C-alpha positions, 0 to 999 in steps of 0.5 A, spaced: 583 673 842 578 672 848 574 677 851 577 676 858 585 676 855 583 683 851 581 687 858 587 684 862 592 686 856 588 693 856 589 693 864 596 692 863 597 698 859 593 703 863 597 700 869 603 701 866 602 708 863 600 710 870 606 707 874 611 710 869 608 717 868 613 722 870 613 724 877 610 730 881 615 736 882 619 737 888 616 744 890 608 740 889 610 734 895 614 734 901 622 732 901 622 724 901 630 721 900 627 715 896 625 720 890 631 719 886 629 712 886 622 712 884 622 713 876 627 708 876 623 703 881 617 705 877 619 703 870 622 696 872 615 694 876 611 696 868 616 693 866 615 686 869 607 687 870 607 687 863 609 681 860 606 677 867 599 680 865 600 678 858 602 671 860 596 671 865 592 673 859 595 668 855 593 662 860 586 665 860 585 664 852 589 659 849 589 657 843 585 652 840 590 646 837 591 645 830 586 640 827 581 641 833 574 643 832 569 644 838 563 638 838 557 641 834 551 640 838 544 640 835 537 639 839 530 640 837 524 636 835 526 629 830 523 626 824 524 619 824 526 618 817 528 610 818 530 606 823 538 609 824 536 616 820 534 622 823 531 629 820 533 635 826 532 642 823 533 640 816 538 636 817 539 629 816 543 625 821 544 617 821 545 614 829 553 613 829 555 606 831 549 602 829 545 600 823 538 598 822 534 596 816 532 600 811 524 602 811 523 596 804 527 591 808 523 583 810 525 579 815 523 573 818 520 573 825 521 566 829 515 562 826 518 563 820 513 568 817 516 575 814 515 582 816 517 589 815 523 589 820 525 595 816 518 599 818 518 595 825 525 598 826 522 606 824 516 605 827 520 603 835 524 609 834 519 614 833 515 611 839 521 611 843 522 619 842 515 620 843 515 627 841 520 630 846 526 634 843 533 630 842 540 633 843 545 630 837 553 631 837 556 630 831 562 625 829 564 627 824 563 630 817 560 624 814 553 625 816 553 620 823 551 623 831 551 621 837 543 622 839 539 623 846 532 623 849 532 626 855 539 623 856 538 616 854 543 614 847 537 612 842 542 608 838 544 604 844 536 603 846 535 601 838 540 595 839 539 592 845 532 591 843 534 588 837 531 593 831 537 594 829 545 592 831 552 594 832 555 597 827 561 592 824 565 598 822 565 602 828 569 598 833 567 596 840 560 600 839 554 597 842 557 590 841 555 589 848 548 591 847 548 587 840 550 581 845 545 582 849 539 581 843 542 576 841 542 572 847 534 574 848 533 573 842 529 580 841 528 584 835 531 582 829 535 576 833 528 572 834 528 571 827 532 570 820 535 577 817 540 580 812 545 584 815 542 591 813 550 593 810 551 587 806 543 588 804 545 594 800 552 592 797 549 586 794 544 591 792 548 596 789 552 591 786 546 588 782 544 595 780 552 596 776 551 590 772 
């Protein structure tokens, strides 16, 4: 129960006790024709006030719905692990809705020259954060999070500039940014690259043989 609800219930109990307390004797007060109905009316008023205030307390502090969890938000300086992963206060978070090449991944640019697209993605994310504080809202138990720097969605920026691609397993996430980057032929889209998730699956499959 919230503090507001507790205070209201205590107030209701005190008010009910005051209203329902025995009336003073006729010797202590002037005669009043309504005195005979006072105690009964007061008890009725008390009986009505207590449920009403309890109801008000319930409205002030509604119980959490089953299965509903408050968003978990963390903020502070962040260290870039790779183009899709941050370390925030010792907690490793993967940017939700996007995928970036791993640090050891190599791609080809528009002149068919190989370059380390994984390290380029990590460097771009590091430069974009620039030592500023990052705020991340955890989206689930899988360690993904929506992270912002000064209100800017870092994943959206990475995808829009071609350092990462929209995560195909996250429906509709950053598809518009993905199409823009492809249309402008920037970053990964300026040359040839392997989808990072596909590359990981192939490497796991090869390792299991």
